[in-house]
mmCIF entry with sequence, helices, sheets and N, C-alpha, C, O atoms, coordinates in Angstrom:
data_MODEL
# 
_entry.id   MODEL 
# 
_entity.id                         1 
_entity.type                       polymer 
_entity.pdbx_number_of_molecules   1 
# 
_entity_poly.entity_id                      1 
_entity_poly.type                           'polypeptide(L)' 
_entity_poly.nstd_linkage                   no 
_entity_poly.nstd_monomer                   no 
_entity_poly.pdbx_seq_one_letter_code       MDRQRTQCSNLVAEIHLGRLRENIELVLEHVPVGVQ 
_entity_poly.pdbx_seq_one_letter_code_can   MDRQRTQCSNLVAEIHLGRLRENIELVLEHVPVGVQ 
_entity_poly.pdbx_strand_id                 A 
# 
loop_
_entity_poly_seq.entity_id 
_entity_poly_seq.num 
_entity_poly_seq.mon_id 
_entity_poly_seq.hetero 
1 1  MET n 
1 2  ASP n 
1 3  ARG n 
1 4  GLN n 
1 5  ARG n 
1 6  THR n 
1 7  GLN n 
1 8  CYS n 
1 9  SER n 
1 10 ASN n 
1 11 LEU n 
1 12 VAL n 
1 13 ALA n 
1 14 GLU n 
1 15 ILE n 
1 16 HIS n 
1 17 LEU n 
1 18 GLY n 
1 19 ARG n 
1 20 LEU n 
1 21 ARG n 
1 22 GLU n 
1 23 ASN n 
1 24 ILE n 
1 25 GLU n 
1 26 LEU n 
1 27 VAL n 
1 28 LEU n 
1 29 GLU n 
1 30 HIS n 
1 31 VAL n 
1 32 PRO n 
1 33 VAL n 
1 34 GLY n 
1 35 VAL n 
1 36 GLN n 
# 
_struct_asym.id          A 
_struct_asym.entity_id   1 
# 
loop_
_struct_conf.conf_type_id 
_struct_conf.id 
_struct_conf.pdbx_PDB_helix_id 
_struct_conf.beg_label_comp_id 
_struct_conf.beg_label_asym_id 
_struct_conf.beg_label_seq_id 
_struct_conf.pdbx_beg_PDB_ins_code 
_struct_conf.end_label_comp_id 
_struct_conf.end_label_asym_id 
_struct_conf.end_label_seq_id 
_struct_conf.pdbx_end_PDB_ins_code 
_struct_conf.beg_auth_comp_id 
_struct_conf.beg_auth_asym_id 
_struct_conf.beg_auth_seq_id 
_struct_conf.end_auth_comp_id 
_struct_conf.end_auth_asym_id 
_struct_conf.end_auth_seq_id 
_struct_conf.pdbx_PDB_helix_class 
_struct_conf.details 
_struct_conf.pdbx_PDB_helix_length 
HELX_P HELX_P1 AA1 ASP A 2  ? HIS A 30 ? ASP A 2  HIS A 30 1 ? 29 
HELX_P HELX_P2 AA2 VAL A 33 ? VAL A 35 ? VAL A 33 VAL A 35 5 ? 3  
# 
_struct_conf_type.id          HELX_P 
_struct_conf_type.criteria    ? 
_struct_conf_type.reference   ? 
# 
loop_
_atom_site.group_PDB 
_atom_site.id 
_atom_site.type_symbol 
_atom_site.label_atom_id 
_atom_site.label_alt_id 
_atom_site.label_comp_id 
_atom_site.label_asym_id 
_atom_site.label_entity_id 
_atom_site.label_seq_id 
_atom_site.pdbx_PDB_ins_code 
_atom_site.Cartn_x 
_atom_site.Cartn_y 
_atom_site.Cartn_z 
_atom_site.occupancy 
_atom_site.B_iso_or_equiv 
_atom_site.pdbx_formal_charge 
_atom_site.auth_seq_id 
_atom_site.auth_comp_id 
_atom_site.auth_asym_id 
_atom_site.auth_atom_id 
_atom_site.pdbx_PDB_model_num 
ATOM 1   N N  . MET A 1 1  ? -23.857 15.667 -2.574 1.00 0.00 ? 1  MET A N  1 
ATOM 2   C CA . MET A 1 1  ? -22.913 15.308 -3.645 1.00 0.00 ? 1  MET A CA 1 
ATOM 3   C C  . MET A 1 1  ? -21.498 15.762 -3.276 1.00 0.00 ? 1  MET A C  1 
ATOM 4   O O  . MET A 1 1  ? -20.546 14.991 -3.395 1.00 0.00 ? 1  MET A O  1 
ATOM 5   N N  . ASP A 1 2  ? -21.364 16.999 -2.835 1.00 0.00 ? 2  ASP A N  1 
ATOM 6   C CA . ASP A 1 2  ? -20.044 17.488 -2.455 1.00 0.00 ? 2  ASP A CA 1 
ATOM 7   C C  . ASP A 1 2  ? -19.485 16.698 -1.277 1.00 0.00 ? 2  ASP A C  1 
ATOM 8   O O  . ASP A 1 2  ? -18.296 16.382 -1.226 1.00 0.00 ? 2  ASP A O  1 
ATOM 9   N N  . ARG A 1 3  ? -20.374 16.384 -0.325 1.00 0.00 ? 3  ARG A N  1 
ATOM 10  C CA . ARG A 1 3  ? -19.917 15.672 0.864  1.00 0.00 ? 3  ARG A CA 1 
ATOM 11  C C  . ARG A 1 3  ? -19.370 14.300 0.466  1.00 0.00 ? 3  ARG A C  1 
ATOM 12  O O  . ARG A 1 3  ? -18.345 13.859 0.987  1.00 0.00 ? 3  ARG A O  1 
ATOM 13  N N  . GLN A 1 4  ? -20.057 13.630 -0.459 1.00 0.00 ? 4  GLN A N  1 
ATOM 14  C CA . GLN A 1 4  ? -19.571 12.330 -0.919 1.00 0.00 ? 4  GLN A CA 1 
ATOM 15  C C  . GLN A 1 4  ? -18.192 12.466 -1.566 1.00 0.00 ? 4  GLN A C  1 
ATOM 16  O O  . GLN A 1 4  ? -17.308 11.630 -1.377 1.00 0.00 ? 4  GLN A O  1 
ATOM 17  N N  . ARG A 1 5  ? -18.039 13.537 -2.327 1.00 0.00 ? 5  ARG A N  1 
ATOM 18  C CA . ARG A 1 5  ? -16.762 13.730 -3.039 1.00 0.00 ? 5  ARG A CA 1 
ATOM 19  C C  . ARG A 1 5  ? -15.631 13.941 -2.033 1.00 0.00 ? 5  ARG A C  1 
ATOM 20  O O  . ARG A 1 5  ? -14.543 13.390 -2.200 1.00 0.00 ? 5  ARG A O  1 
ATOM 21  N N  . THR A 1 6  ? -15.880 14.730 -1.000 1.00 0.00 ? 6  THR A N  1 
ATOM 22  C CA . THR A 1 6  ? -14.825 14.988 -0.021 1.00 0.00 ? 6  THR A CA 1 
ATOM 23  C C  . THR A 1 6  ? -14.524 13.721 0.756  1.00 0.00 ? 6  THR A C  1 
ATOM 24  O O  . THR A 1 6  ? -13.362 13.463 1.072  1.00 0.00 ? 6  THR A O  1 
ATOM 25  N N  . GLN A 1 7  ? -15.528 12.927 1.073  1.00 0.00 ? 7  GLN A N  1 
ATOM 26  C CA . GLN A 1 7  ? -15.287 11.662 1.764  1.00 0.00 ? 7  GLN A CA 1 
ATOM 27  C C  . GLN A 1 7  ? -14.426 10.754 0.900  1.00 0.00 ? 7  GLN A C  1 
ATOM 28  O O  . GLN A 1 7  ? -13.504 10.106 1.395  1.00 0.00 ? 7  GLN A O  1 
ATOM 29  N N  . CYS A 1 8  ? -14.727 10.710 -0.378 1.00 0.00 ? 8  CYS A N  1 
ATOM 30  C CA . CYS A 1 8  ? -13.969 9.863  -1.296 1.00 0.00 ? 8  CYS A CA 1 
ATOM 31  C C  . CYS A 1 8  ? -12.519 10.338 -1.383 1.00 0.00 ? 8  CYS A C  1 
ATOM 32  O O  . CYS A 1 8  ? -11.598 9.523  -1.346 1.00 0.00 ? 8  CYS A O  1 
ATOM 33  N N  . SER A 1 9  ? -12.313 11.634 -1.497 1.00 0.00 ? 9  SER A N  1 
ATOM 34  C CA . SER A 1 9  ? -10.949 12.147 -1.603 1.00 0.00 ? 9  SER A CA 1 
ATOM 35  C C  . SER A 1 9  ? -10.195 11.927 -0.296 1.00 0.00 ? 9  SER A C  1 
ATOM 36  O O  . SER A 1 9  ? -8.988  11.682 -0.306 1.00 0.00 ? 9  SER A O  1 
ATOM 37  N N  . ASN A 1 10 ? -10.915 12.015 0.846  1.00 0.00 ? 10 ASN A N  1 
ATOM 38  C CA . ASN A 1 10 ? -10.273 11.742 2.126  1.00 0.00 ? 10 ASN A CA 1 
ATOM 39  C C  . ASN A 1 10 ? -9.815  10.290 2.183  1.00 0.00 ? 10 ASN A C  1 
ATOM 40  O O  . ASN A 1 10 ? -8.721  9.994  2.665  1.00 0.00 ? 10 ASN A O  1 
ATOM 41  N N  . LEU A 1 11 ? -10.657 9.390  1.689  1.00 0.00 ? 11 LEU A N  1 
ATOM 42  C CA . LEU A 1 11 ? -10.305 7.962  1.671  1.00 0.00 ? 11 LEU A CA 1 
ATOM 43  C C  . LEU A 1 11 ? -9.077  7.743  0.795  1.00 0.00 ? 11 LEU A C  1 
ATOM 44  O O  . LEU A 1 11 ? -8.154  7.021  1.171  1.00 0.00 ? 11 LEU A O  1 
ATOM 45  N N  . VAL A 1 12 ? -9.078  8.373  -0.373 1.00 0.00 ? 12 VAL A N  1 
ATOM 46  C CA . VAL A 1 12 ? -7.922  8.242  -1.279 1.00 0.00 ? 12 VAL A CA 1 
ATOM 47  C C  . VAL A 1 12 ? -6.668  8.780  -0.607 1.00 0.00 ? 12 VAL A C  1 
ATOM 48  O O  . VAL A 1 12 ? -5.600  8.177  -0.710 1.00 0.00 ? 12 VAL A O  1 
ATOM 49  N N  . ALA A 1 13 ? -6.791  9.912  0.082  1.00 0.00 ? 13 ALA A N  1 
ATOM 50  C CA . ALA A 1 13 ? -5.643  10.499 0.761  1.00 0.00 ? 13 ALA A CA 1 
ATOM 51  C C  . ALA A 1 13 ? -5.131  9.557  1.843  1.00 0.00 ? 13 ALA A C  1 
ATOM 52  O O  . ALA A 1 13 ? -3.921  9.402  2.011  1.00 0.00 ? 13 ALA A O  1 
ATOM 53  N N  . GLU A 1 14 ? -6.053  8.924  2.582  1.00 0.00 ? 14 GLU A N  1 
ATOM 54  C CA . GLU A 1 14 ? -5.628  7.991  3.628  1.00 0.00 ? 14 GLU A CA 1 
ATOM 55  C C  . GLU A 1 14 ? -4.882  6.808  3.023  1.00 0.00 ? 14 GLU A C  1 
ATOM 56  O O  . GLU A 1 14 ? -3.884  6.344  3.573  1.00 0.00 ? 14 GLU A O  1 
ATOM 57  N N  . ILE A 1 15 ? -5.378  6.323  1.883  1.00 0.00 ? 15 ILE A N  1 
ATOM 58  C CA . ILE A 1 15 ? -4.723  5.194  1.218  1.00 0.00 ? 15 ILE A CA 1 
ATOM 59  C C  . ILE A 1 15 ? -3.320  5.602  0.775  1.00 0.00 ? 15 ILE A C  1 
ATOM 60  O O  . ILE A 1 15 ? -2.361  4.851  0.954  1.00 0.00 ? 15 ILE A O  1 
ATOM 61  N N  . HIS A 1 16 ? -3.208  6.801  0.194  1.00 0.00 ? 16 HIS A N  1 
ATOM 62  C CA . HIS A 1 16 ? -1.900  7.262  -0.267 1.00 0.00 ? 16 HIS A CA 1 
ATOM 63  C C  . HIS A 1 16 ? -0.952  7.437  0.915  1.00 0.00 ? 16 HIS A C  1 
ATOM 64  O O  . HIS A 1 16 ? 0.226   7.091  0.822  1.00 0.00 ? 16 HIS A O  1 
ATOM 65  N N  . LEU A 1 17 ? -1.461  7.975  2.031  1.00 0.00 ? 17 LEU A N  1 
ATOM 66  C CA . LEU A 1 17 ? -0.616  8.154  3.213  1.00 0.00 ? 17 LEU A CA 1 
ATOM 67  C C  . LEU A 1 17 ? -0.144  6.801  3.730  1.00 0.00 ? 17 LEU A C  1 
ATOM 68  O O  . LEU A 1 17 ? 1.007   6.649  4.139  1.00 0.00 ? 17 LEU A O  1 
ATOM 69  N N  . GLY A 1 18 ? -1.049  5.815  3.707  1.00 0.00 ? 18 GLY A N  1 
ATOM 70  C CA . GLY A 1 18 ? -0.671  4.480  4.165  1.00 0.00 ? 18 GLY A CA 1 
ATOM 71  C C  . GLY A 1 18 ? 0.447   3.904  3.321  1.00 0.00 ? 18 GLY A C  1 
ATOM 72  O O  . GLY A 1 18 ? 1.404   3.336  3.847  1.00 0.00 ? 18 GLY A O  1 
ATOM 73  N N  . ARG A 1 19 ? 0.326   4.053  2.002  1.00 0.00 ? 19 ARG A N  1 
ATOM 74  C CA . ARG A 1 19 ? 1.364   3.535  1.100  1.00 0.00 ? 19 ARG A CA 1 
ATOM 75  C C  . ARG A 1 19 ? 2.658   4.304  1.303  1.00 0.00 ? 19 ARG A C  1 
ATOM 76  O O  . ARG A 1 19 ? 3.742   3.721  1.303  1.00 0.00 ? 19 ARG A O  1 
ATOM 77  N N  . LEU A 1 20 ? 2.542   5.619  1.477  1.00 0.00 ? 20 LEU A N  1 
ATOM 78  C CA . LEU A 1 20 ? 3.728   6.441  1.677  1.00 0.00 ? 20 LEU A CA 1 
ATOM 79  C C  . LEU A 1 20 ? 4.460   6.000  2.943  1.00 0.00 ? 20 LEU A C  1 
ATOM 80  O O  . LEU A 1 20 ? 5.685   5.875  2.953  1.00 0.00 ? 20 LEU A O  1 
ATOM 81  N N  . ARG A 1 21 ? 3.698   5.769  4.003  1.00 0.00 ? 21 ARG A N  1 
ATOM 82  C CA . ARG A 1 21 ? 4.299   5.342  5.275  1.00 0.00 ? 21 ARG A CA 1 
ATOM 83  C C  . ARG A 1 21 ? 5.005   4.001  5.096  1.00 0.00 ? 21 ARG A C  1 
ATOM 84  O O  . ARG A 1 21 ? 6.100   3.796  5.619  1.00 0.00 ? 21 ARG A O  1 
ATOM 85  N N  . GLU A 1 22 ? 4.371   3.085  4.353  1.00 0.00 ? 22 GLU A N  1 
ATOM 86  C CA . GLU A 1 22 ? 4.993   1.779  4.113  1.00 0.00 ? 22 GLU A CA 1 
ATOM 87  C C  . GLU A 1 22 ? 6.302   1.951  3.348  1.00 0.00 ? 22 GLU A C  1 
ATOM 88  O O  . GLU A 1 22 ? 7.304   1.306  3.657  1.00 0.00 ? 22 GLU A O  1 
ATOM 89  N N  . ASN A 1 23 ? 6.279   2.837  2.335  1.00 0.00 ? 23 ASN A N  1 
ATOM 90  C CA . ASN A 1 23 ? 7.492   3.054  1.545  1.00 0.00 ? 23 ASN A CA 1 
ATOM 91  C C  . ASN A 1 23 ? 8.605   3.655  2.408  1.00 0.00 ? 23 ASN A C  1 
ATOM 92  O O  . ASN A 1 23 ? 9.767   3.269  2.282  1.00 0.00 ? 23 ASN A O  1 
ATOM 93  N N  . ILE A 1 24 ? 8.251   4.594  3.278  1.00 0.00 ? 24 ILE A N  1 
ATOM 94  C CA . ILE A 1 24 ? 9.248   5.223  4.148  1.00 0.00 ? 24 ILE A CA 1 
ATOM 95  C C  . ILE A 1 24 ? 9.849   4.180  5.075  1.00 0.00 ? 24 ILE A C  1 
ATOM 96  O O  . ILE A 1 24 ? 11.062  4.150  5.283  1.00 0.00 ? 24 ILE A O  1 
ATOM 97  N N  . GLU A 1 25 ? 8.986   3.310  5.641  1.00 0.00 ? 25 GLU A N  1 
ATOM 98  C CA . GLU A 1 25 ? 9.493   2.270  6.538  1.00 0.00 ? 25 GLU A CA 1 
ATOM 99  C C  . GLU A 1 25 ? 10.437  1.331  5.794  1.00 0.00 ? 25 GLU A C  1 
ATOM 100 O O  . GLU A 1 25 ? 11.462  0.914  6.333  1.00 0.00 ? 25 GLU A O  1 
ATOM 101 N N  . LEU A 1 26 ? 10.080  0.998  4.540  1.00 0.00 ? 26 LEU A N  1 
ATOM 102 C CA . LEU A 1 26 ? 10.939  0.118  3.752  1.00 0.00 ? 26 LEU A CA 1 
ATOM 103 C C  . LEU A 1 26 ? 12.305  0.786  3.518  1.00 0.00 ? 26 LEU A C  1 
ATOM 104 O O  . LEU A 1 26 ? 13.347  0.139  3.629  1.00 0.00 ? 26 LEU A O  1 
ATOM 105 N N  . VAL A 1 27 ? 12.286  2.073  3.197  1.00 0.00 ? 27 VAL A N  1 
ATOM 106 C CA . VAL A 1 27 ? 13.536  2.797  2.956  1.00 0.00 ? 27 VAL A CA 1 
ATOM 107 C C  . VAL A 1 27 ? 14.366  2.847  4.231  1.00 0.00 ? 27 VAL A C  1 
ATOM 108 O O  . VAL A 1 27 ? 15.576  2.625  4.202  1.00 0.00 ? 27 VAL A O  1 
ATOM 109 N N  . LEU A 1 28 ? 13.705  3.141  5.355  1.00 0.00 ? 28 LEU A N  1 
ATOM 110 C CA . LEU A 1 28 ? 14.444  3.247  6.624  1.00 0.00 ? 28 LEU A CA 1 
ATOM 111 C C  . LEU A 1 28 ? 15.067  1.907  6.999  1.00 0.00 ? 28 LEU A C  1 
ATOM 112 O O  . LEU A 1 28 ? 16.125  1.869  7.628  1.00 0.00 ? 28 LEU A O  1 
ATOM 113 N N  . GLU A 1 29 ? 14.417  0.807  6.618  1.00 0.00 ? 29 GLU A N  1 
ATOM 114 C CA . GLU A 1 29 ? 14.980  -0.501 6.927  1.00 0.00 ? 29 GLU A CA 1 
ATOM 115 C C  . GLU A 1 29 ? 16.314  -0.698 6.203  1.00 0.00 ? 29 GLU A C  1 
ATOM 116 O O  . GLU A 1 29 ? 17.213  -1.358 6.724  1.00 0.00 ? 29 GLU A O  1 
ATOM 117 N N  . HIS A 1 30 ? 16.439  -0.129 5.008  1.00 0.00 ? 30 HIS A N  1 
ATOM 118 C CA . HIS A 1 30 ? 17.650  -0.328 4.214  1.00 0.00 ? 30 HIS A CA 1 
ATOM 119 C C  . HIS A 1 30 ? 18.735  0.693  4.574  1.00 0.00 ? 30 HIS A C  1 
ATOM 120 O O  . HIS A 1 30 ? 19.897  0.520  4.208  1.00 0.00 ? 30 HIS A O  1 
ATOM 121 N N  . VAL A 1 31 ? 18.351  1.760  5.294  1.00 0.00 ? 31 VAL A N  1 
ATOM 122 C CA . VAL A 1 31 ? 19.343  2.777  5.661  1.00 0.00 ? 31 VAL A CA 1 
ATOM 123 C C  . VAL A 1 31 ? 20.065  2.324  6.933  1.00 0.00 ? 31 VAL A C  1 
ATOM 124 O O  . VAL A 1 31 ? 19.414  1.924  7.898  1.00 0.00 ? 31 VAL A O  1 
ATOM 125 N N  . PRO A 1 32 ? 21.378  2.379  6.948  1.00 0.00 ? 32 PRO A N  1 
ATOM 126 C CA . PRO A 1 32 ? 22.124  2.024  8.162  1.00 0.00 ? 32 PRO A CA 1 
ATOM 127 C C  . PRO A 1 32 ? 21.718  2.921  9.333  1.00 0.00 ? 32 PRO A C  1 
ATOM 128 O O  . PRO A 1 32 ? 21.432  4.105  9.152  1.00 0.00 ? 32 PRO A O  1 
ATOM 129 N N  . VAL A 1 33 ? 21.696  2.343  10.527 1.00 0.00 ? 33 VAL A N  1 
ATOM 130 C CA . VAL A 1 33 ? 21.210  3.081  11.699 1.00 0.00 ? 33 VAL A CA 1 
ATOM 131 C C  . VAL A 1 33 ? 22.111  4.281  11.993 1.00 0.00 ? 33 VAL A C  1 
ATOM 132 O O  . VAL A 1 33 ? 21.635  5.300  12.492 1.00 0.00 ? 33 VAL A O  1 
ATOM 133 N N  . GLY A 1 34 ? 23.392  4.172  11.691 1.00 0.00 ? 34 GLY A N  1 
ATOM 134 C CA . GLY A 1 34 ? 24.317  5.242  12.020 1.00 0.00 ? 34 GLY A CA 1 
ATOM 135 C C  . GLY A 1 34 ? 24.063  6.532  11.252 1.00 0.00 ? 34 GLY A C  1 
ATOM 136 O O  . GLY A 1 34 ? 24.486  7.606  11.680 1.00 0.00 ? 34 GLY A O  1 
ATOM 137 N N  . VAL A 1 35 ? 23.367  6.428  10.106 1.00 0.00 ? 35 VAL A N  1 
ATOM 138 C CA . VAL A 1 35 ? 23.154  7.609  9.272  1.00 0.00 ? 35 VAL A CA 1 
ATOM 139 C C  . VAL A 1 35 ? 22.154  8.560  9.928  1.00 0.00 ? 35 VAL A C  1 
ATOM 140 O O  . VAL A 1 35 ? 22.239  9.776  9.759  1.00 0.00 ? 35 VAL A O  1 
ATOM 141 N N  . GLN A 1 36 ? 21.205  7.993  10.677 1.00 0.00 ? 36 GLN A N  1 
ATOM 142 C CA . GLN A 1 36 ? 20.193  8.837  11.300 1.00 0.00 ? 36 GLN A CA 1 
ATOM 143 C C  . GLN A 1 36 ? 20.853  9.815  12.254 1.00 0.00 ? 36 GLN A C  1 
ATOM 144 O O  . GLN A 1 36 ? 20.169  10.621 12.884 1.00 0.00 ? 36 GLN A O  1 
# 
Protein backbone atom coordinates (compact mmCIF):
# COMPACT_ATOMS: atom_id res chain seq x y z
CA MET A 1 0.00 0.00 0.00
CA ASP A 2 2.74 2.46 0.92
CA ARG A 3 4.73 1.54 -2.16
CA GLN A 4 1.74 2.29 -4.39
CA ARG A 5 1.29 5.65 -2.68
CA THR A 6 4.91 6.65 -3.22
CA GLN A 7 4.76 5.57 -6.86
CA CYS A 8 1.64 7.68 -7.32
CA SER A 9 3.20 10.72 -5.67
CA ASN A 10 6.34 10.26 -7.78
CA LEU A 11 4.17 10.24 -10.91
CA VAL A 12 2.39 13.39 -9.76
CA ALA A 13 5.74 15.04 -9.04
CA GLU A 14 7.00 14.13 -12.52
CA ILE A 15 3.86 15.62 -14.08
CA HIS A 16 4.27 18.81 -12.06
CA LEU A 17 7.95 19.04 -13.02
CA GLY A 18 7.03 18.59 -16.67
CA ARG A 19 4.49 21.41 -16.50
CA LEU A 20 6.92 23.59 -14.58
CA ARG A 21 9.60 23.04 -17.22
CA GLU A 22 7.11 23.93 -19.97
CA ASN A 23 6.15 27.11 -18.13
CA ILE A 24 9.80 28.09 -17.65
CA GLU A 25 10.51 27.53 -21.35
CA LEU A 26 7.49 29.67 -22.26
CA VAL A 27 8.71 32.46 -19.98
CA LEU A 28 12.26 32.26 -21.34
CA GLU A 29 10.89 32.57 -24.87
CA HIS A 30 9.33 35.92 -23.97
CA VAL A 31 12.42 37.21 -22.14
CA PRO A 32 14.88 39.10 -24.37
CA VAL A 33 18.15 37.23 -24.84
CA GLY A 34 20.20 40.16 -23.59
CA VAL A 35 18.69 39.94 -20.09
CA GLN A 36 20.26 36.55 -19.41
